[in-house]
C-alpha positions as a Markdown table, in Angstrom:
| # | Residue | x | y | z |
|---|---|---|---|---|
| 1 | Met | 309.9 | 100.9 | 142.5 |
| 2 | Lys | 311.2 | 97.4 | 143.3 |
| 3 | Val | 311.0 | 96.4 | 139.7 |
| 4 | Gln | 313.0 | 99.4 | 138.6 |
| 5 | Cys | 315.7 | 98.8 | 141.2 |
| 6 | Lys | 315.8 | 95.1 | 140.2 |
| 7 | Leu | 316.4 | 96.1 | 136.6 |
| 8 | Leu | 319.1 | 98.6 | 137.5 |
| 9 | Phe | 320.9 | 95.9 | 139.5 |
| 10 | Gln | 320.6 | 93.5 | 136.6 |
| 11 | Ile | 322.2 | 96.0 | 134.3 |
| 12 | Phe | 325.0 | 96.7 | 136.8 |
| 13 | Trp | 325.6 | 93.0 | 137.5 |
| 14 | Thr | 325.5 | 92.0 | 133.8 |
| 15 | Phe | 328.3 | 94.5 | 132.9 |
| 16 | Phe | 330.1 | 93.7 | 136.2 |
| 17 | Lys | 330.3 | 90.0 | 135.0 |
| 18 | Ile | 331.3 | 90.9 | 131.5 |
| 19 | Ser | 334.1 | 93.4 | 132.3 |
| 20 | Pro | 336.7 | 91.1 | 134.1 |
| 21 | Val | 336.8 | 88.6 | 131.3 |
| 22 | Thr | 337.2 | 90.9 | 128.4 |
| 23 | Phe | 340.9 | 90.9 | 127.9 |
| 24 | Gly | 341.8 | 93.0 | 124.9 |
| 25 | Gly | 339.4 | 95.9 | 125.4 |
| 26 | Gly | 336.0 | 97.0 | 124.1 |
| 27 | Phe | 336.0 | 94.9 | 120.9 |
| 28 | Ala | 336.8 | 91.7 | 122.7 |
| 29 | Met | 333.8 | 92.5 | 124.9 |
| 30 | Ile | 331.3 | 92.4 | 122.0 |
| 31 | Pro | 330.7 | 88.6 | 121.9 |
| 32 | Leu | 329.8 | 88.6 | 125.6 |
| 33 | Met | 327.6 | 91.6 | 125.3 |
| 34 | Val | 325.7 | 90.0 | 122.4 |
| 35 | Lys | 325.3 | 86.8 | 124.4 |
| 36 | Glu | 324.2 | 88.5 | 127.7 |
| 37 | Ile | 322.2 | 91.4 | 126.4 |
| 38 | Val | 320.7 | 90.1 | 123.1 |
| 39 | Glu | 320.5 | 86.4 | 123.4 |
| 40 | Lys | 320.0 | 85.8 | 127.1 |
| 41 | Arg | 318.1 | 88.9 | 128.5 |
| 42 | Lys | 316.7 | 90.1 | 125.1 |
| 43 | Trp | 317.1 | 93.8 | 126.1 |
| 44 | Leu | 318.3 | 94.8 | 122.7 |
| 45 | Thr | 318.6 | 93.4 | 119.2 |
| 46 | His | 321.8 | 92.6 | 117.2 |
| 47 | Glu | 321.1 | 95.7 | 115.1 |
| 48 | Asp | 321.0 | 97.8 | 118.3 |
| 49 | Ile | 324.4 | 96.5 | 119.4 |
| 50 | Thr | 325.8 | 97.3 | 116.0 |
| 51 | Glu | 324.6 | 100.9 | 116.2 |
| 52 | Val | 325.8 | 101.3 | 119.8 |
| 53 | Ile | 329.3 | 100.1 | 118.9 |
| 54 | Ala | 329.5 | 102.5 | 115.9 |
| 55 | Leu | 328.3 | 105.4 | 118.1 |
| 56 | Ser | 330.8 | 104.5 | 120.9 |
| 57 | Gln | 333.7 | 104.9 | 118.5 |
| 58 | Thr | 332.6 | 108.5 | 117.5 |
| 59 | Val | 333.0 | 110.0 | 121.0 |
| 60 | Pro | 336.1 | 110.2 | 123.3 |
| 61 | Gly | 336.7 | 107.5 | 125.8 |
| 62 | Ala | 337.1 | 103.7 | 126.0 |
| 63 | Val | 334.9 | 101.7 | 123.6 |
| 64 | Ala | 333.9 | 99.3 | 126.5 |
| 65 | Val | 332.8 | 102.1 | 128.8 |
| 66 | Asn | 331.0 | 104.1 | 126.0 |
| 67 | Ser | 329.2 | 101.0 | 124.8 |
| 68 | Ala | 328.1 | 100.0 | 128.3 |
| 69 | Thr | 326.8 | 103.5 | 128.9 |
| 70 | Phe | 324.9 | 103.8 | 125.7 |
| 71 | Ile | 323.3 | 100.3 | 126.2 |
| 72 | Gly | 322.4 | 101.2 | 129.8 |
| 73 | His | 320.8 | 104.4 | 128.6 |
| 74 | Arg | 318.7 | 102.6 | 126.0 |
| 75 | Ile | 317.5 | 100.1 | 128.5 |
| 76 | Arg | 316.7 | 102.4 | 131.5 |
| 77 | Gly | 317.6 | 106.0 | 130.7 |
| 78 | Ile | 320.1 | 108.0 | 132.8 |
| 79 | Arg | 320.0 | 105.6 | 135.7 |
| 80 | Gly | 320.6 | 102.6 | 133.5 |
| 81 | Ala | 323.6 | 104.4 | 131.9 |
| 82 | Leu | 325.1 | 105.0 | 135.3 |
| 83 | Ala | 324.5 | 101.4 | 136.5 |
| 84 | Ala | 326.1 | 100.0 | 133.3 |
| 85 | Met | 329.0 | 102.5 | 133.5 |
| 86 | Ile | 329.8 | 101.6 | 137.1 |
| 87 | Gly | 329.3 | 97.9 | 136.5 |
| 88 | Val | 331.8 | 97.8 | 133.6 |
| 89 | Ser | 334.4 | 100.1 | 135.2 |
| 90 | Leu | 334.5 | 98.8 | 138.8 |
| 91 | Pro | 336.0 | 95.3 | 138.1 |
| 92 | Thr | 338.7 | 96.8 | 135.8 |
| 93 | Phe | 339.5 | 99.4 | 138.5 |
| 94 | Ile | 339.9 | 96.7 | 141.1 |
| 95 | Ile | 341.9 | 94.4 | 138.9 |
| 96 | Val | 344.3 | 97.2 | 137.7 |
| 97 | Leu | 344.8 | 98.3 | 141.3 |
| 98 | Leu | 345.7 | 94.8 | 142.4 |
| 99 | Leu | 348.0 | 94.2 | 139.4 |
| 100 | Gly | 349.7 | 97.5 | 140.1 |
| 101 | Val | 350.6 | 96.3 | 143.6 |
| 102 | Phe | 351.9 | 92.9 | 142.5 |
| 103 | Tyr | 353.4 | 93.9 | 139.1 |
| 104 | Phe | 357.0 | 94.3 | 140.3 |
| 105 | Phe | 356.9 | 90.9 | 141.8 |
| 106 | Val | 355.8 | 88.9 | 138.7 |
| 107 | His | 356.6 | 91.0 | 135.6 |
| 108 | Asp | 359.9 | 89.0 | 134.9 |
| 109 | Asn | 358.3 | 85.6 | 135.3 |
| 110 | Pro | 358.8 | 83.7 | 132.0 |
| 111 | Lys | 355.6 | 81.6 | 132.6 |
| 112 | Leu | 353.6 | 84.7 | 132.9 |
| 113 | Glu | 355.1 | 86.2 | 129.7 |
| 114 | Ala | 354.3 | 83.0 | 127.8 |
| 115 | Ala | 350.7 | 83.1 | 129.1 |
| 116 | Phe | 350.3 | 86.7 | 127.8 |
| 117 | Val | 351.6 | 85.7 | 124.4 |
| 118 | Ser | 348.8 | 83.2 | 124.1 |
| 119 | Ile | 346.3 | 85.6 | 125.5 |
| 120 | Arg | 347.1 | 88.2 | 122.8 |
| 121 | Val | 346.6 | 85.6 | 120.0 |
| 122 | Thr | 343.2 | 84.6 | 121.6 |
| 123 | Ile | 342.2 | 88.2 | 121.7 |
| 124 | Val | 342.7 | 88.4 | 117.9 |
| 125 | Ala | 340.4 | 85.4 | 117.5 |
| 126 | Ile | 337.7 | 87.0 | 119.7 |
| 127 | Ile | 337.8 | 90.3 | 117.8 |
| 128 | Val | 337.5 | 88.5 | 114.5 |
| 129 | Tyr | 334.6 | 86.5 | 115.8 |
| 130 | Ala | 333.0 | 89.8 | 117.0 |
| 131 | Ala | 333.5 | 91.4 | 113.6 |
| 132 | Ile | 331.8 | 88.4 | 111.9 |
| 133 | Lys | 328.8 | 88.6 | 114.2 |
| 134 | Ile | 328.4 | 92.3 | 113.8 |
| 135 | Gly | 329.0 | 92.1 | 110.1 |
| 136 | Lys | 326.0 | 89.8 | 109.7 |
| 137 | Thr | 323.7 | 92.6 | 110.8 |
| 138 | Gly | 325.6 | 95.6 | 109.3 |
| 139 | Ile | 326.1 | 94.2 | 105.8 |
| 140 | Tyr | 322.7 | 93.4 | 104.3 |
| 141 | Asp | 322.9 | 94.6 | 100.7 |
| 142 | Lys | 325.3 | 95.5 | 97.9 |
| 143 | Thr | 325.7 | 99.1 | 99.1 |
| 144 | Thr | 326.7 | 98.3 | 102.6 |
| 145 | Phe | 329.0 | 95.5 | 101.3 |
| 146 | Phe | 330.7 | 98.0 | 99.0 |
| 147 | Ile | 331.1 | 100.5 | 101.9 |
| 148 | Met | 332.7 | 97.7 | 104.0 |
| 149 | Val | 335.1 | 96.7 | 101.1 |
| 150 | Ile | 336.3 | 100.3 | 100.7 |
| 151 | Gly | 336.3 | 101.1 | 104.4 |
| 152 | Val | 338.6 | 98.2 | 105.6 |
| 153 | Pro | 341.7 | 99.1 | 103.6 |
| 154 | Ala | 341.0 | 102.8 | 104.1 |
| 155 | Leu | 341.4 | 102.3 | 107.9 |
| 156 | Phe | 345.1 | 101.7 | 107.3 |
| 157 | Phe | 345.5 | 105.3 | 106.0 |
| 158 | Ile | 342.8 | 107.4 | 107.7 |
| 159 | His | 341.5 | 107.9 | 111.3 |
| 160 | Pro | 338.5 | 105.7 | 112.3 |
| 161 | Ile | 336.4 | 108.8 | 113.0 |
| 162 | Val | 337.1 | 110.0 | 109.5 |
| 163 | Ala | 336.0 | 106.6 | 108.1 |
| 164 | Ile | 332.8 | 106.7 | 110.1 |
| 165 | Ile | 332.0 | 110.2 | 108.8 |
| 166 | Phe | 332.7 | 109.1 | 105.2 |
| 167 | Gly | 330.4 | 106.1 | 105.8 |
| 168 | Ala | 327.6 | 108.3 | 107.1 |
| 169 | Val | 328.0 | 110.6 | 104.1 |
| 170 | Ala | 327.9 | 107.6 | 101.7 |
| 171 | Gly | 324.7 | 106.4 | 103.3 |
| 172 | Leu | 323.1 | 109.8 | 103.0 |
| 173 | Ile | 324.0 | 110.0 | 99.4 |
| 174 | Ala | 323.2 | 106.4 | 98.4 |
| 175 | Ile | 319.7 | 106.1 | 100.0 |
| 176 | Pro | 318.1 | 109.0 | 98.2 |
| 177 | Ile | 319.6 | 107.8 | 94.9 |
| 178 | Lys | 318.3 | 104.2 | 95.4 |
| 179 | Arg | 314.9 | 105.5 | 96.3 |
| 180 | Lys | 314.7 | 107.5 | 93.1 |
| 181 | Leu | 315.8 | 104.5 | 91.1 |
| 182 | Gly | 313.1 | 102.4 | 92.7 |
| 183 | Tyr | 315.3 | 100.0 | 94.6 |
| 184 | Thr | 314.4 | 98.3 | 97.9 |
| 185 | Ile | 315.7 | 100.3 | 100.9 |
| 186 | Lys | 315.9 | 98.1 | 104.0 |
| 187 | Met | 316.5 | 99.9 | 107.2 |
| 188 | Lys | 316.4 | 98.6 | 110.8 |
| 189 | Thr | 313.5 | 96.1 | 111.1 |
| 190 | Asn | 312.4 | 93.8 | 113.8 |
| 191 | Lys | 312.3 | 90.1 | 112.6 |
| 192 | Ala | 309.0 | 89.6 | 114.3 |
| 193 | Glu | 307.3 | 92.4 | 112.4 |
| 194 | Asp | 306.2 | 92.5 | 108.8 |
| 195 | Pro | 308.8 | 94.6 | 107.0 |
| 196 | Thr | 306.2 | 96.0 | 104.6 |
| 197 | Thr | 304.6 | 97.8 | 107.5 |
| 198 | Asn | 307.9 | 99.6 | 108.3 |
| 199 | Pro | 308.0 | 103.2 | 106.9 |
| 200 | Asp | 311.7 | 102.7 | 106.1 |
| 201 | Tyr | 311.0 | 99.7 | 103.8 |
| 202 | Tyr | 310.3 | 100.5 | 100.1 |
| 203 | Met | 309.3 | 97.9 | 97.6 |
| 204 | Gly | 311.4 | 97.7 | 94.5 |
| 205 | Ser | 313.9 | 95.5 | 92.6 |
| 206 | Gly | 316.4 | 95.5 | 95.5 |
| 207 | Ile | 320.1 | 96.2 | 95.5 |
């Protein structure tokens, strides 16, 4: 019981620490999530984080809250989801409440405006960094690269949910075709395990 409570508190505290420093929303939160959850605590893998972020964008709500909830659920079920959701939401609630109180006293301050201009630029850099980190796990063959090349410009014209649906359909179509042609199909694998023992790994010429 103590071990379970300790794990729940660790989930809560991890997201409580991540939330206040993620200016720019859920995508800016990705590098810190990877560092804390994958690299430091080793609760999930890079591939798991990629799947969670993709899933978080397919349901209503903020990406940060959705991602935290899904990650918490994967680690410790419903209780883990609640701990992560409260942990990621509570700091934001407190900060917004305080900012709301002091907003009318500082919103015309030129130094504050200058600071926010720099923050916005920094957020762009953080999101690009997150995209590169996630891309390393999401793009692993010619098919996924082709989907990415088509998907990025398509996002300027279609809704992200539509793009995700088209991506899923493309995967459902491409995988059976590649299997019939005898190409290697690499799904999610653990680096520590032998990929040839994974049922989703098929030997072939690779594409």
